[in-house]
Every structure is written in C-alpha cells, then in structure tokens.
C-alpha positions, 0 to 999 in steps of 0.5 A: 438506586441512589444519587451517587450511584446514577452519576457514577452510571451516568459518567460510565456511559459518557465516557463509553458513548465519548470512546465510541465517538473516538473510535468511529473519527478516527475510522473516518478520518482513516478512510479520508486520508485512504482516498487521497493517497493520490494527489492531483497534479496541475492539468489533471495527471496523477502521482501515484508509488508504484514501490517502495522498498526500504534500503536502510533505517530511514531511506528508502527507493520508490517507484512512482508515477507522476502522469505517462513518467515513471520515475525511480525515486530516493527518499530519505527523512530529509529529502527526495531524490529523482536516481532514473527515469524507468520505461512506463513499459515497465509497469502498465497502467489498470487494474492488471497492473495491481492484480497480484499474480494468483498464488496455485499459477505461482505454485502450480509453476515452481512445482512445475519446475521443480518436477522438471529439475527433477527430471533433468530438463534445464529450465522452466516450463512453461 
C-alpha cells in the first residue's frame, strides 16, 4: 500500500467518523428536545398539549392543560387564540389519561355491538 492509498483510506475513515458523530449528536438533541416538551410556568404548573386536530392547511385546534385549566385553542402560523375553556374532568390527569384504550377491548366491544344489531337489539351492550 502506498502513501496515496493510505491517505484515501484515512479520509474515508474520517468521513465515516464525522457522519457517526453527526448522527449521535442528532439523537442526543432529539432526546433533549423530547424532555423539554412540557413548558414550566411560574409557580411550578405545567402546560401540556392534550390533543391536536388539523382543521386546515396551516391551522389546527389544540386542547391544552395549563395548570388546573383546560383550554381549547385555535392555532395558526400567525396567532394562537383561546376559543373556550373546557371542563377539566373531561381530561383527567395522570397515567390513565395518557394510556390509550386496549385494542382487544375495543374490538370485543365492537363485535358485541355488531352481534347485538344482527340479533335485533337496538343499543350497544355493556
């Protein structure tokens, strides 16, 4: 192996190391940003986006918990506007609020409802 081949191998190794460091840095920043998903407000309360629904190309509706209040916000690229204040009981806090319903439970309920309609029953069964 001559000097030119060694330089080429060294350059490729350096490029590979730089790419790996870039990927590692991007992973680290994404973890940092993920932890900062909740903004701290004065007094220790938190602001959390509970739901977000797009209603147009650049606009959406967001349900936000700010302390002990739950707000419905209209969000556009140029403005955020409070549309209504919702009942906080509709959005309970804690792990139960963030856990989606179990798929199998939903499937069983849907099958029971469909069988009930086929058997001539009007409403969903519990």
